[in-house]
Structure formats: structure tokens, C-alpha cells
C-alpha positions in Angstrom: 215.4 30.5 41.0 216.8 27.8 43.7 219.5 24.8 42.7 216.5 22.3 43.0 213.8 21.8 41.0 210.4 19.8 41.8 210.9 17.1 39.2 214.5 16.4 40.4 213.4 15.8 44.0 210.4 14.0 42.9 212.4 11.9 41.0 215.4 11.2 43.5 217.9 12.7 40.8 221.1 13.6 41.2 220.8 13.9 45.2 223.3 12.7 47.5 223.0 11.4 51.1 223.3 14.5 53.2 222.5 18.2 52.8 221.5 19.3 49.4 221.7 22.8 48.8 218.8 24.9 46.9 220.0 28.4 47.9 219.6 31.0 50.6 220.4 28.7 53.3 217.9 26.3 52.5 219.0 22.5 52.4 217.3 19.4 51.1 218.4 16.5 53.9 218.3 12.9 52.2 219.1 10.3 54.3 220.7 6.9 54.1 216.9 5.2 54.5 215.7 7.2 51.6 213.7 9.8 53.6 213.8 13.6 52.7 213.3 16.5 55.0 213.9 20.5 54.5 216.5 22.1 56.9 217.2 26.0 57.0 221.0 26.7 57.8 222.2 29.9 59.1 224.5 31.9 61.4 223.6 34.2 64.2 225.6 36.2 67.0 228.6 33.9 65.6 226.6 30.3 65.9 225.7 28.2 63.2 222.2 26.9 63.4 220.1 24.0 61.8 216.6 24.8 61.7 213.7 21.6 60.5 211.2 22.9 58.2 209.5 19.6 58.0 209.5 16.8 55.8 209.1 16.3 51.9 206.5 15.8 50.3 204.3 17.3 52.9 206.3 20.4 52.6 206.6 21.0 49.2 209.8 22.7 47.6 207.9 26.2 47.0 206.4 25.9 50.9 210.1 25.5 52.1 211.4 28.3 50.3 208.6 30.3 51.4 209.6 29.3 55.0 213.7 29.9 54.4 212.5 33.3 53.1 210.7 34.2 56.3 213.6 32.9 58.9 216.0 34.5 56.4 214.0 38.2 57.3 214.1 37.3 60.8 217.9 36.4 61.0 218.7 39.6 59.1 216.6 41.8 61.8 218.6 39.7 64.6 215.9 37.5 65.6 216.5 33.7 65.8 213.7 31.9 64.5 214.4 28.7 66.9 214.2 31.4 70.0 211.6 33.3 69.0 208.7 30.9 67.6 206.2 33.7 68.5 208.3 35.9 66.1 207.9 33.4 63.5 204.5 33.2 63.8 203.8 36.9 63.4 205.9 36.6 60.3 203.6 33.9 58.8 201.1 36.1 58.8 202.3 39.0 56.8 202.6 38.9 53.0 205.7 39.6 51.1 206.4 42.1 48.2 206.1 38.9 46.0 202.5 37.9 47.8 201.2 41.7 47.1 202.6 41.3 43.8 200.7 38.4 43.1 197.3 39.5 44.6 197.4 43.3 43.1 197.8 41.6 39.6 194.8 39.1 40.5 192.5 42.2 41.3 193.5 44.1 38.3 193.4 41.1 36.0 190.0 41.3 34.9 190.7 45.1 33.4 193.1 43.6 30.6 191.9 43.3 27.2 193.8 40.0 26.9 196.3 37.8 28.6 199.2 39.0 26.3 198.4 42.5 27.6 198.0 41.3 31.6 201.8 39.2 30.7 203.4 42.6 29.8 202.1 44.2 32.7 203.4 41.8 35.3 207.0 41.5 33.3 208.9 43.9 35.2 207.4 43.2 38.4 207.8 39.3 37.8 211.9 39.7 36.3 213.2 42.5 38.5 211.2 43.3 41.6 210.2 39.8 42.8 213.7 38.1 42.3 215.4 41.1 44.0 213.2 42.1 46.8 210.2 39.8 46.5 211.0 38.5 50.1 210.6 41.6 51.8 207.7 43.1 53.5 205.9 45.8 51.9 205.6 47.7 55.1 210.0 47.4 55.2 210.7 48.7 51.9 213.1 51.7 51.8 214.7 53.3 48.5 217.4 51.5 48.8 215.3 48.4 48.2 213.7 49.7 45.2 217.4 51.3 44.0 218.4 47.6 44.5 215.5 46.1 42.1 215.8 48.7 39.2 219.3 50.0 39.3 220.6 46.8 37.0 218.1 48.4 34.2 217.5 52.0 35.0 220.1 53.2 32.1 220.0 50.3 29.7 216.2 49.4 29.7 214.9 52.9 30.8 210.9 52.4 29.8 211.0 49.1 31.3 212.3 50.3 34.7 210.0 53.4 34.9 207.1 50.9 34.1 208.4 48.3 37.0 208.6 51.3 39.3 205.3 52.7 38.7 203.5 49.3 38.7 205.3 48.6 42.0 204.0 51.6 43.7 200.6 50.6 42.3 201.0 47.2 44.2 202.1 48.7 47.2 198.9 51.1 47.2 197.0 47.7 47.1 199.0 46.4 50.4 198.5 49.8 51.8 194.7 49.1 51.2 194.9 45.9 52.6 196.4 47.2 55.8 199.8 47.0 55.7 201.3 50.0 57.7 203.2 51.5 54.8 204.0 55.3 54.9 203.9 57.7 52.1 204.5 56.2 48.9 205.1 59.3 46.9 208.0 60.0 49.2 209.4 56.2 48.7 209.3 56.6 45.1 210.6 59.9 44.9 213.5 59.0 47.3 214.2 56.1 45.4 214.4 58.4 41.7 216.6 60.2 43.7 219.0 57.3 44.3 218.6 55.9 40.9 219.3 58.9 39.1 218.3 60.8 35.7 218.0 58.5 32.7 219.1 58.9 29.3 216.1 59.8 27.4 216.1 60.0 23.5 215.7 63.8 21.9 213.2 62.7 19.8 210.5 60.0 20.1 211.0 56.8 18.2 208.7 56.2 15.8 207.8 53.2 13.8 209.5 53.0 10.3 207.3 53.8 7.5 207.4 54.2 3.8 206.8 57.5 2.0 203.2 57.4 0.8 204.3 57.9 -2.9 206.2 54.7 -2.3 203.5 52.4 -1.1 201.7 51.8 -4.6 204.6 50.1 -6.3 205.0 47.8 -3.0 201.2 47.3 -3.1 201.4 46.2 -6.7 204.0 43.6 -5.5 201.5 42.3 -2.8 199.0 41.9 -5.4 201.0 39.2 -7.1 201.8 37.2 -4.0 199.2 34.4 -3.5 199.8 33.9 0.4 197.3 34.6 3.7 200.2 36.7 4.9 199.9 39.3 1.7 196.2 39.3 1.7 196.3 40.5 5.2 199.1 43.3 4.6 196.8 44.3 1.7 193.5 44.7 3.9 195.4 46.3 6.6 196.9 49.0 4.3 193.8 49.2 2.3 191.7 49.9 5.5 194.1 51.9 7.6 193.5 49.4 10.4 196.0 48.0 13.0 197.5 44.5 12.6 196.0 43.4 15.8 192.4 44.2 14.1 193.0 42.6 10.9 194.9 39.5 11.9 191.9 38.1 13.4 189.4 39.2 11.0 186.4 36.6 11.0 183.8 35.9 8.0 181.1 37.1 10.4 182.3 40.4 11.0 181.6 41.4 7.3 178.4 43.3 6.1 178.6 43.0 2.4 175.2 45.1 2.3 176.3 47.5 4.5 179.9 47.2 2.8 181.6 47.5 6.4 183.7 45.3 8.6 182.9 45.7 12.3 185.8 44.4 14.8 185.0 43.9 18.2 186.4 46.1 20.9 188.7 43.6 22.5 190.7 43.7 19.2 190.7 47.7 19.1 193.5 49.9 20.8 192.4 50.3 24.5 191.4 49.6 28.0 189.1 46.9 28.5 185.2 48.6 28.7 186.6 51.8 27.6 186.7 51.4 23.6 183.8 50.3 21.5 183.6 48.2 18.3 184.9 49.8 15.1 183.0 49.8 12.1 185.3 50.4 9.1 184.0 51.2 5.6 185.1 49.0 3.1 186.6 50.9 -0.4 186.3 48.9 -3.6 189.7 47.8 -3.2 189.2 46.2 0.1 186.0 44.4 -0.8 188.4 42.8 -3.6 190.8 41.7 -1.1 187.6 40.6 1.4 186.2 38.5 -1.7 189.6 36.9 -2.1 190.1 36.2 1.7 186.7 34.7 2.2 187.2 32.3 -0.5 190.1 30.9 1.3 188.6 31.3 4.8 189.2 28.5 7.3 187.2 28.2 10.4 185.7 31.5 9.7 188.9 33.4 10.2 190.0 35.1 6.9 193.8 34.4 7.5 193.8 31.3 9.6 197.7 30.6 10.9 199.4 27.7 11.9 200.4 28.7 15.7 198.9 26.6 18.6 198.4 30.0 21.0 195.7 31.9 18.5 194.1 30.5 15.3 195.2 33.2 13.1 198.4 34.8 11.6 201.1 36.4 14.0 202.7 39.8 13.4 205.7 38.0 12.2 203.8 36.7 9.4 203.1 40.2 7.8 206.3 41.7 8.8 208.5 38.8 6.9 207.0 39.8 3.7 208.6 43.2 4.0 211.6 41.9 5.3 212.0 39.9 2.5 211.8 42.9 -0.1 214.2 45.3 1.7 214.8 47.4 -2.1 211.1 48.4 -1.6 210.5 48.5 2.0 213.6 49.5 3.6 213.0 49.0 7.2 209.5 49.9 7.2 207.2 48.2 9.6 203.3 46.9 8.9 202.2 49.4 11.4 203.7 52.2 9.6 201.4 52.1 6.4 199.1 54.0 8.8 201.5 56.8 8.8 201.7 56.4 5.1 198.3 56.8 5.1 198.0 60.0 7.2 200.9 61.5 5.0 198.8 61.0 2.0 195.6 62.1 3.6 197.6 65.5 4.7 199.8 66.0 1.5 198.3 63.8 -1.4 196.3 65.1 -4.1 192.4 65.0 -3.3 189.6 66.0 -5.2 187.8 66.7 -1.7 189.8 68.4 1.3 190.5 65.9 4.0 190.7 67.9 7.4 192.2 66.6 10.5 189.5 65.1 12.4 188.5 63.2 9.5 191.9 61.9 9.0 192.1 61.1 12.5 188.7 59.2 12.5 189.7 57.0 9.7 193.0 56.2 11.6 190.5 55.3 14.6 191.7 58.0 16.8 189.7 59.9 19.4 189.6 63.6 18.4 186.9 64.7 20.8 186.8 65.1 24.5 184.4 62.5 26.5 181.8 65.7 26.8 182.0 66.9 23.3 181.9 63.1 22.1 178.6 62.6 23.9 176.6 65.4 21.7 178.5 64.1 18.7 177.5 60.8 17.8 177.9 60.4 14.3 179.9 57.6 12.8 181.0 59.6 10.0 180.8 56.4 7.4 180.2 57.5 4.2 182.8 60.4 4.7 185.7 57.9 5.9 184.6 55.4 2.7 185.0 58.4 0.4 188.8 58.9 2.1 189.3 54.8 1.9 188.1 54.9 -1.8 190.2 57.7 -3.4 192.9 56.0 -1.1 192.3 52.7 -2.9 192.3 54.2 -6.2 195.9 55.9 -5.4 197.1 52.2 -4.3 195.8 50.3 -7.6 196.3 54.1 -9.7 193.2 53.1 -11.0 191.2 56.4 -12.9 188.0 57.6 -11.3 185.7 56.3 -13.8 187.0 52.7 -13.7 186.8 52.8 -9.9 183.2 53.5 -10.2 182.7 50.8 -12.9 184.6 48.4 -10.8 182.7 48.8 -8.0 179.4 48.1 -9.5 180.7 44.8 -11.2 182.0 43.8 -7.5 179.2 44.4 -5.6 177.1 42.6 -8.3 179.1 39.4 -7.5 179.4 39.8 -3.7 175.6 40.1 -3.7 175.7 36.6 -5.7 178.0 35.2 -2.8 175.6 36.6 -0.2 172.6 35.0 -2.0 174.4 31.6 -2.1 175.4 32.2 1.6 
């Protein structure tokens, strides 16, 4: 980023008469009469030269920076921009790495589930590639250029660096499809990896901290005594096994009281846009009790309305803070970890009926079949999943089975009354 800002130039703030440096050889020239123009200063063949880039505001700050970058590339190649205007004309027609990153991202943007997911994809390129080699032309990139972009984070932010390198190759493939004369991308990447060296990988995968399933009922009982939206959302996440991203935006129109289900739209399920379907979650007796309470205080159709400006529902931090405030019960466990607690209970807890592997994975919304197998197996296993989650709810509340059945009937009767009123 340069030293000057668009606002500063517009307001003539802290500008002196003469040359005001922006960086990279670009200067803003202020005359005694108050007029502004852009100048690129460089040295070639031991000769200092000034090249005018146009008057402000006809030439904006961003346009001037782009023009300066084009001339800097020419100077590094030994070409004088003033003496070779035809070369400058050719340079103007070529796209830089920064241009290609922006174009490739725009082409892929429709495939992301949300703006947040799109931003995460772009971040390694925006933060590390564009500042280091954004001025370069894709066809001119060398393994050394890629090393320069990723070496500062190759050891300290290994995952971000790997993602950035892979995404840069995707962008370069886009440039190649556009007609750029780029050589073998696989060789470019392989040579860059050789220069960057090995990364220190953890011996074991870092799992999200989870609470042992035997400790969850004690924590859940504490949650029932906390009368906040965040506590209700955390309870619903625990009893359903849903991810936080599917619970926090939950709406009243997702709920079907007669079918006792909550249907999560595809955009709130994990997976690529267009590749994942809506998920129908069976509501256990305990989940219905939580839903009943949440519906009674819903605002604008959202069960768990938040106070943020970006989205109308609570954030991850709202749920996490509840756990952080109770270190004796929670330790370093995270809300997402309750899915692991549920899985552990399904595998090792005491159950009247066995819970096989495929059923336990379906309860957690995991894919257990290949695409071909899924084409022939079209059941939703709703009753089987409901049986598991009913037993999980009974475990969390420590209710005996007879009481669970009676409680179910009472609650359904109350919900039917509410449904008729609605």
C-alpha cells in the first residue's frame, strides 16, 4: 500500500509544493498554483528520468499506481518507457497477476456458499500474493517469484501458505485459458516447492477440543438454568448434533411441528454450493422443548436473533463465551466438539438398540455412501435418527424412559395447541 490515500489527495491534506512520494517511484506533483499531476521517477542506464503520467483527478490514485507498476516492469527489463512508447502500449494490454487473481476470483465467486466463504478463499492471495508479485505478468513468473510470495509464511502459517500456492495455480490456469503464454504450471509449482522446502507438519491432526460424553449431562443441566438466547442455541446444537452454522440462523419457518422436524436449507449446510441438499433433522423430545422456548421469544422469524449488523442472528462467539465462562465444567472444549461427544456416546454409551456406524454418521450429517450407492439408497432414515436423538436427549436430561414417553405426549399436546393458534 502506498503512502498517499485518495481522501488525503482529495482534501489536499499534508501535501507540500513539489513532489509527494507514494512509493515505488510514483510521485504526486503539487504546483504553487494548486494543480496536481502524477510523475514516475526512475533510473535507467545510470540516467535519472521523470515520466509524466497525467493530471489529477483525470488520473486517479489507483490508475497512477497501475501505470507506475507497468513502467517499473519495463525498467527492470531494461526498457525505457519514454523512449519505447510502443512497448508501453503492449504492456497496457497485458494483465498482471493482480488482474488475473481478481478475474479468476470473479469467475469462481458464484460457486461459494456465502460472502464469508468467498472472502476466505481470496484471503491468502490478497494478503500474500498480490503485495509480493501482483505487479508481475503471469507469463513471466518464475519459481523464485512464488518463493518470494510464500517464504515469509511457509513455516509459520503452513496451511495458509499451501492454500495460497494452490489457489495461485488455479488463477494462473485461468490466465492460461485466457490466452496467456504460460508454460507448465505443474513444473512451476514443483520447482517453487523445491525452493520453499519442507514444512513442519504436526504428527497428528489437531482435533477440535470436545467434552467427554459422560460429562455432557452435567453441563447441559447448567445450560437449562441460563435464560439467554445463546444458551438456548447451544442446547439445540447439543441435542440435535447440528453444526453451529446450521443452528444459529434457525428460523421459525424451518420447523414442522406435525412432522417434528427442523429443515436446514442447503446454504447453511457444510459443502460446496450446488452439491449439498437441505437436511431434515428429527426433533427429539428435548429438542422440541428447546424449540418451544426459542419460538416463544423469536424476533423477526429468527429463533436466536443477535445484535450484530452483518447478520441478524447470534455469532459463534455468543455460544463459545458461555463455555469459556465455565472453565471448571468445559475446560478447553468448543461448541463444535459436542458433535464428537455425541459420536463417542453413540459408539461407547449404553443403548437399548445398537447404533451402527452408518447410522451414527447419518445423525452427524456425514456422507457415508458413494454417489452411485446414494442413487439407489434414497431413504432418509428419519425414524432411526429420531430414535438415536431421543435416547441422546434422555441421556442429557437423565430422564428414565417412562418419563420420556409421558413427557413427549405432554409436549406434543402443547405444541399442537400452539400450532392451531398460529
